[in-house]
C-alpha positions as CSV (number, residue, x, y, z in Angstrom):
1,X,210.8,170.7,31.3
2,X,210.0,170.7,34.9
3,X,210.2,174.5,35.1
4,X,207.8,174.8,32.1
5,X,205.3,172.5,33.7
6,X,205.5,174.5,36.9
7,X,204.9,177.8,35.1
8,X,202.0,176.3,33.2
9,X,200.5,175.0,36.5
10,X,200.8,178.5,38.1
11,X,199.3,180.2,35.0
12,X,196.3,177.8,34.9
13,X,195.8,178.1,38.6
14,X,195.7,181.9,38.5
15,X,193.3,181.9,35.6
16,X,190.9,179.4,37.3
17,X,191.1,181.4,40.5
18,X,190.3,184.6,38.7
19,X,187.3,183.1,36.9
20,X,186.0,181.5,40.1
21,X,186.1,184.9,41.9
22,X,184.3,186.5,39.1
23,X,181.6,183.9,39.3
24,X,181.2,184.3,43.0
25,X,181.1,188.1,42.6
26,X,178.3,187.9,40.0
27,X,176.2,185.6,42.1
28,X,176.8,187.8,45.2
29,X,175.6,190.8,43.3
30,X,172.3,189.0,42.4
31,X,171.8,187.8,46.0
32,X,172.4,191.2,47.5
33,X,170.1,192.8,45.0
34,X,167.4,190.3,45.8
35,X,167.9,190.8,49.5
36,X,167.6,194.6,49.3
37,X,164.5,194.3,47.3
38,X,163.0,191.8,49.8
39,X,163.8,194.1,52.8
40,X,162.2,197.0,51.1
41,X,159.1,195.0,50.2
42,X,158.8,193.6,53.7
43,X,158.9,197.2,55.1
44,X,156.3,198.3,52.5
45,X,154.1,195.3,53.3
46,X,154.2,196.3,57.0
47,X,153.2,199.9,56.1
48,X,150.4,198.7,53.8
49,X,149.0,196.3,56.4
50,X,149.0,199.1,59.0
51,X,147.2,201.5,56.6
52,X,144.6,198.9,55.5
53,X,144.0,198.0,59.1
54,X,143.3,201.6,60.3
55,X,141.4,202.4,57.1
56,X,139.2,199.4,57.8
57,X,138.9,200.4,61.4
58,X,137.4,203.7,60.2
59,X,134.4,201.9,58.8
60,X,133.9,200.1,62.0
61,X,134.4,203.2,64.1
62,X,131.9,205.3,62.0
63,X,129.2,202.6,62.7
64,X,130.2,202.3,66.4
65,X,129.8,206.1,66.9
66,X,126.4,206.0,65.3
67,X,125.4,203.0,67.4
68,X,126.6,204.4,70.7
69,X,125.0,207.8,69.9
70,X,121.7,205.9,69.5
71,X,122.3,204.0,72.7
72,X,123.0,207.3,74.6
73,X,119.8,208.8,73.1
74,X,117.7,205.8,74.2
75,X,119.4,205.2,77.6
76,X,117.0,204.6,80.4
77,X,119.3,205.8,83.2
78,X,122.0,208.4,83.6
79,X,124.5,205.7,84.4
80,X,123.7,203.8,81.2
81,X,123.9,207.0,79.2
82,X,127.3,207.8,80.7
83,X,128.6,204.3,79.9
84,X,127.6,204.6,76.2
85,X,128.9,208.2,76.0
86,X,132.3,207.0,77.2
87,X,132.3,204.3,74.6
88,X,131.4,206.9,72.0
89,X,134.1,209.2,73.1
90,X,136.7,206.4,72.9
91,X,135.6,205.5,69.4
92,X,135.6,209.2,68.3
93,X,139.1,209.7,69.7
94,X,140.4,206.7,67.8
95,X,138.7,207.8,64.6
96,X,140.2,211.3,64.9
97,X,143.7,209.7,65.4
98,X,143.3,207.4,62.5
99,X,142.0,210.2,60.2
100,X,145.0,212.4,61.1
101,X,147.3,209.5,60.1
102,X,145.5,208.8,56.9
103,X,145.4,212.4,55.8
104,X,149.1,212.9,56.7
105,X,148.3,215.4,59.5
106,X,150.1,213.1,62.0
107,X,153.4,211.3,61.5
108,X,153.9,207.6,62.2
109,X,157.3,207.1,63.8
110,X,158.4,210.3,62.4
111,X,157.3,209.5,58.8
112,X,154.2,210.6,57.0
113,X,152.1,207.8,55.5
114,X,152.5,208.0,51.7
115,X,149.4,208.8,49.8
116,X,148.8,208.0,46.1
117,X,147.2,210.5,43.7
118,X,144.0,208.5,43.7
119,X,143.8,208.4,47.5
120,X,144.6,212.2,47.6
121,X,141.7,212.9,45.3
122,X,139.4,210.6,47.3
123,X,140.2,212.5,50.5
124,X,140.7,216.1,49.4
125,X,138.5,216.8,46.3
126,X,135.3,218.7,46.9
127,X,133.1,216.6,49.1
128,X,135.9,214.2,49.6
129,X,136.5,211.9,52.6
130,X,138.5,214.4,54.5
131,X,135.6,216.9,54.5
132,X,132.9,214.2,55.1
133,X,134.8,212.4,57.9
134,X,135.7,215.7,59.6
135,X,132.1,216.9,59.5
136,X,130.9,213.6,60.9
137,X,133.5,213.7,63.7
138,X,132.5,217.3,64.4
139,X,128.9,216.3,64.7
140,X,129.8,213.5,67.0
141,X,131.9,215.8,69.1
142,X,129.0,218.3,69.2
143,X,126.7,215.5,70.4
144,X,129.1,214.6,73.2
145,X,129.6,218.3,74.2
146,X,125.8,218.9,74.4
147,X,125.5,215.7,76.5
148,X,128.3,216.7,78.7
149,X,127.2,220.3,79.2
150,X,123.4,220.1,79.1
151,X,122.6,216.5,79.8
152,X,120.5,213.8,78.1
153,X,117.4,215.9,77.8
154,X,119.2,218.5,75.6
155,X,120.6,215.7,73.4
156,X,117.2,214.3,72.8
157,X,115.8,217.8,72.1
158,X,118.5,218.7,69.6
159,X,118.0,215.4,67.6
160,X,121.7,215.2,66.8
161,X,121.6,211.4,66.9
162,X,119.3,211.3,63.8
163,X,121.9,213.4,61.9
164,X,124.7,211.2,63.0
165,X,122.9,208.0,62.0
166,X,121.7,209.5,58.7
167,X,125.3,210.4,57.7
168,X,126.6,207.0,58.7
169,X,123.9,205.3,56.7
170,X,123.7,207.6,53.7
171,X,127.1,207.2,52.0
172,X,129.8,207.6,54.6
173,X,130.2,203.8,55.1
174,X,130.3,203.2,51.4
175,X,132.9,206.0,50.9
176,X,135.0,204.4,53.7
177,X,134.6,201.0,52.0
178,X,135.8,202.5,48.8
179,X,138.9,203.9,50.6
180,X,139.7,200.5,52.0
181,X,139.3,198.9,48.6
182,X,141.6,201.4,47.1
183,X,144.3,200.9,49.7
184,X,144.0,197.2,49.3
185,X,144.1,197.4,45.5
186,X,147.2,199.6,45.7
187,X,148.9,197.2,48.0
188,X,148.0,194.2,45.8
189,X,149.4,196.1,42.8
190,X,152.6,196.9,44.7
191,X,153.0,193.2,45.5
192,X,152.3,192.3,41.8
193,X,155.0,194.8,40.8
194,X,157.4,193.2,43.3
195,X,156.6,189.8,41.9
196,X,157.4,191.0,38.4
197,X,160.6,192.6,39.6
198,X,161.7,189.5,41.4
199,X,160.9,187.5,38.3
200,X,163.2,189.8,36.4
201,X,165.9,189.3,39.1
202,X,165.5,185.5,39.0
203,X,165.7,185.7,35.2
204,X,168.9,187.8,35.4
205,X,170.3,185.3,37.9
206,X,169.6,182.4,35.6
207,X,171.1,184.4,32.7
208,X,174.2,185.2,34.8
209,X,174.5,181.5,35.5
210,X,174.3,180.7,31.8
211,X,177.0,183.3,31.1
212,X,179.1,181.8,33.8
213,X,178.7,178.4,32.3
214,X,179.5,179.6,28.8
215,X,182.3,182.1,29.5
216,X,183.8,180.9,32.9
217,X,183.1,177.3,33.8
218,X,183.1,175.9,30.2
219,X,186.4,177.6,29.3
220,X,187.8,176.3,32.7
221,X,186.7,172.8,31.9
222,X,188.1,173.1,28.4
223,X,191.4,174.3,29.8
224,X,191.6,171.5,32.3
225,X,190.7,168.9,29.6
226,X,193.3,170.3,27.2
227,X,195.9,170.4,29.9
228,X,195.0,166.8,30.9
229,X,195.2,165.7,27.3
230,X,198.6,167.3,27.0
231,X,199.8,165.6,30.1
232,X,198.5,162.3,28.8
233,X,200.3,162.7,25.6
234,X,203.4,163.7,27.4
235,X,203.2,160.6,29.6
236,X,202.7,158.4,26.5
237,X,205.7,160.0,24.9
238,X,207.7,159.5,28.1
239,X,206.7,155.9,28.3
240,X,207.5,155.3,24.7
241,X,210.8,157.2,25.1
242,X,211.8,155.1,28.0
243,X,211.9,152.0,25.9
244,X,214.1,153.7,23.4
245,X,216.7,155.3,25.6
246,X,219.5,153.6,27.4
247,X,219.6,152.9,31.1
248,X,221.5,156.1,31.7
249,X,218.4,158.2,30.8
250,X,216.0,156.2,32.9
251,X,216.4,158.3,36.0
252,X,215.4,161.6,34.4
253,X,212.5,159.9,32.6
254,X,211.2,158.5,35.9
255,X,211.5,162.0,37.4
256,X,209.5,163.5,34.5
257,X,206.8,160.9,35.0
258,X,206.6,161.7,38.7
259,X,206.2,165.4,38.0
260,X,203.4,164.7,35.5
261,X,201.6,162.5,38.0
262,X,201.8,165.2,40.7
263,X,200.5,167.8,38.2
264,X,197.5,165.5,37.4
265,X,196.8,164.8,41.0
266,X,196.8,168.5,41.7
267,X,194.2,169.1,39.0
268,X,192.1,166.1,40.0
269,X,192.1,166.9,43.8
270,X,192.1,170.7,43.7
271,X,191.2,172.5,40.6
272,X,188.2,170.4,39.4
273,X,186.9,170.2,42.9
274,X,186.9,173.9,43.1
275,X,184.8,174.1,40.0
276,X,182.4,171.6,41.5
277,X,182.2,173.6,44.7
278,X,181.5,176.7,42.7
279,X,178.6,175.0,40.9
280,X,177.3,173.7,44.2
281,X,177.5,177.1,45.8
282,X,175.6,178.6,42.8
283,X,172.8,176.1,43.0
284,X,172.5,176.5,46.8
285,X,172.3,180.3,46.4
286,X,169.6,180.2,43.8
287,X,167.6,177.7,45.9
288,X,167.8,180.0,48.9
289,X,166.8,183.1,46.8
290,X,163.9,181.3,45.3
291,X,162.7,180.5,48.8
292,X,163.0,184.2,50.0
293,X,161.0,185.4,47.0
294,X,158.3,182.9,47.7
295,X,158.1,184.1,51.4
296,X,157.0,188.5,50.6
297,X,153.8,187.4,48.8
298,X,153.2,185.3,51.8
299,X,154.4,187.5,54.6
300,X,151.2,190.6,56.2
301,X,152.9,190.5,59.3
302,X,151.1,192.3,61.9
303,X,153.1,193.3,65.0
304,X,151.8,192.0,68.2
305,X,151.8,194.2,71.3
306,X,154.4,193.1,73.8
307,X,152.4,192.4,76.9
308,X,152.9,190.3,80.0
309,X,150.8,187.3,80.7
310,X,148.0,187.8,83.3
311,X,145.2,185.7,84.9
312,X,142.2,185.7,82.5
313,X,138.8,184.3,83.2
314,X,138.0,182.6,79.9
315,X,134.2,182.5,80.5
316,X,134.1,186.2,81.1
317,X,136.3,186.9,78.1
318,X,134.2,184.7,75.8
319,X,131.0,186.5,77.0
320,X,132.5,189.9,76.6
321,X,133.7,189.1,73.1
322,X,130.2,188.0,72.0
323,X,128.8,191.1,73.6
324,X,131.2,193.2,71.6
325,X,129.9,191.8,68.3
326,X,126.3,191.6,69.3
327,X,125.5,194.6,67.1
328,X,126.5,192.8,63.9
329,X,123.8,192.0,61.4
330,X,122.4,188.4,61.7
331,X,123.8,188.0,65.2
332,X,120.4,187.9,66.8
333,X,119.5,185.0,64.6
334,X,122.4,182.9,65.6
335,X,122.3,180.5,68.6
336,X,125.5,180.9,70.7
337,X,126.5,177.9,72.8
338,X,129.5,177.9,75.1
339,X,131.0,175.1,77.1
340,X,134.0,176.2,79.2
341,X,135.0,173.0,81.0
342,X,137.1,174.5,83.7
343,X,136.6,177.3,86.3
344,X,140.1,178.4,87.1
345,X,141.8,181.3,85.3
346,X,144.4,180.9,82.6
347,X,147.7,182.8,82.5
348,X,147.9,184.3,79.0
349,X,148.4,187.6,77.2
350,X,144.9,189.1,77.3
351,X,145.0,191.4,74.3
352,X,146.0,188.9,71.7
353,X,143.6,186.3,73.0
354,X,140.8,188.8,73.0
355,X,141.6,189.6,69.4
356,X,141.6,186.0,68.4
357,X,138.2,185.3,69.9
358,X,136.6,188.5,68.5
359,X,137.9,187.8,65.0
360,X,136.8,184.2,65.0
361,X,133.4,185.1,66.4
362,X,132.8,188.0,64.0
363,X,133.9,185.8,61.1
364,X,131.4,183.2,62.1
365,X,128.7,185.9,62.2
366,X,129.7,187.5,58.9
367,X,129.8,184.2,57.0
368,X,126.8,182.6,58.5
369,X,124.6,180.7,56.0
370,X,121.4,182.7,55.3
371,X,119.7,179.5,54.2
372,X,120.5,177.7,57.5
373,X,117.4,177.3,59.5
374,X,119.2,177.1,62.9
375,X,122.6,178.9,62.6
376,X,124.8,178.5,65.6
377,X,128.3,179.3,67.0
378,X,129.7,176.8,69.5
379,X,132.6,177.6,71.7
380,X,134.2,174.9,73.8
381,X,137.3,175.1,76.0
382,X,139.3,172.4,77.7
383,X,142.4,172.4,79.8
384,X,145.0,169.6,80.1
385,X,147.9,170.4,82.3
386,X,149.4,173.7,81.2
387,X,147.7,173.6,77.8
388,X,144.4,175.2,77.0
389,X,142.4,174.4,73.9
390,X,139.6,176.6,72.6
391,X,137.4,175.3,69.7
392,X,135.1,177.7,67.7
393,X,132.7,175.8,65.5
394,X,129.8,177.1,63.3
395,X,127.5,175.8,60.6
396,X,128.0,178.8,58.3
397,X,129.4,179.0,54.7
398,X,132.7,177.5,55.6
399,X,135.8,177.6,53.5
400,X,136.3,175.3,50.5
401,X,138.8,172.5,51.1
402,X,140.9,173.6,48.2
403,X,141.8,176.9,50.1
404,X,142.8,175.1,53.2
405,X,146.5,175.9,52.8
406,X,145.7,179.6,52.2
407,X,143.3,180.1,55.1
408,X,145.8,182.1,57.2
409,X,147.5,183.9,54.3
410,X,147.4,187.7,53.8
411,X,144.7,189.3,51.6
412,X,142.9,186.0,51.2
413,X,139.1,186.6,50.7
414,X,137.0,183.5,50.3
415,X,133.5,185.0,50.2
416,X,134.0,188.5,48.8
417,X,130.4,188.6,47.6
418,X,129.1,187.9,51.1
419,X,131.1,190.3,53.2
420,X,133.8,192.9,52.3
421,X,137.0,192.4,54.1
422,X,140.6,193.4,53.8
423,X,141.7,189.7,53.7
424,X,143.8,190.2,56.8
425,X,141.5,188.9,59.5
426,X,142.7,185.3,59.8
427,X,146.3,186.5,59.2
428,X,146.0,188.7,62.2
429,X,144.5,185.8,64.1
430,X,147.6,183.8,63.2
431,X,149.9,186.5,64.4
432,X,148.1,186.8,67.7
433,X,148.2,183.1,68.1
434,X,152.0,183.3,67.7
435,X,152.0,186.1,70.2
436,X,150.6,183.8,72.9
437,X,153.0,181.1,71.7
438,X,150.1,178.9,70.6
439,X,148.9,177.1,67.5
440,X,145.8,177.3,65.4
441,X,144.3,174.6,63.1
442,X,141.5,175.0,60.6
443,X,139.2,172.1,60.0
444,X,136.5,172.3,57.2
445,X,133.2,170.7,58.3
446,X,130.5,169.3,56.1
447,X,128.5,172.4,57.0
448,X,130.6,175.2,58.4
449,X,134.1,175.6,59.9
450,X,136.0,174.7,63.0
451,X,139.0,176.6,64.4
452,X,141.1,175.0,67.2
453,X,143.4,177.2,69.1
454,X,145.8,175.7,71.6
455,X,148.2,177.8,73.8
456,X,150.2,177.4,77.0
457,X,148.4,178.7,80.1
């Protein structure tokens, strides 16, 4: 009898171990599949963000080239003309580089940027963007060559600036806008496909769990219950038998009862607990997977340039940042107030901080309230110990309180009818804030917005 119980214990243990390993294997397959999908989506998001960024940059560069060409044309001194021509050259070089990447003429890290059929048609059909941008850049290059070889007088005589401005105004900007919109639409569609795919993966995971419950854990529990019932019945029989058998049989009866109690204890302490651990493991895995899926839609990171900290004069940087956006529409109507409450320099990474200020300032201009009689942008900066706080406040359109949690998310556009944007601006601000190891807080005002950036200095 003892040998039979021992064999039954071994058989049940092997069966439960096998089913447990099958359950773990199925869950592991679902987790690995979800992980691989996530890694692929993150890589694709990074590529999409990069392409949308440089595509959006092309619009800005086309306008900057036209603007600087006009500034060269109307320069009052040779030095001023040279300054603007250098800016125009830098903008043209960057536009050429971006265009080569977008048209797959240049690799990015050894890989050509993928191009959809729609984007291919937009660029390479007759009169497409490739031809128009190439002609525009060629005209800008001719302008600079005439200036370099023959001087400002020849530039004015040729009238090239009028051609450049006319092209920029008459359709090129809208075509570049359409390209950015298409890139963003394709990225959003890719994210939507990923969401649908992850929904399928989660559904499969839940279905696998259901199958495990029905065909693994339920049979395991049933086997344990049946085995326990058999042991209970056997014990009852042994107890009853003990009353009917003489004293000479008492010793083997006690031994049988001891073996039954040991078998029950093994099931209670080991086998059932294994089943509980398996269920706990499954629940924890699903919770973790659910959290990773939620993190792809939310995650257009933008890599920050790895730079060293350096002394920065915040007053000069704020002034330079406003100067850089002075050409924006409505800027001349906005009152700019700055209050930098310390004179010493701050040690910080210059490039990310510059990007933060320029993006916040340009957003304040773009989303200024046209019905506001006295629009303003107010910048204050304070320093306490090794911490610097910069506050940018305006009385523009602001952002509705219900979007507060989405302010720094990717592809979030709160006023699409007022100003076109990729929806990456404040996300880039957030990444740059992280690059300087700082924090940023958005506070909606009764009229306008307030952004508070704090960082170690």
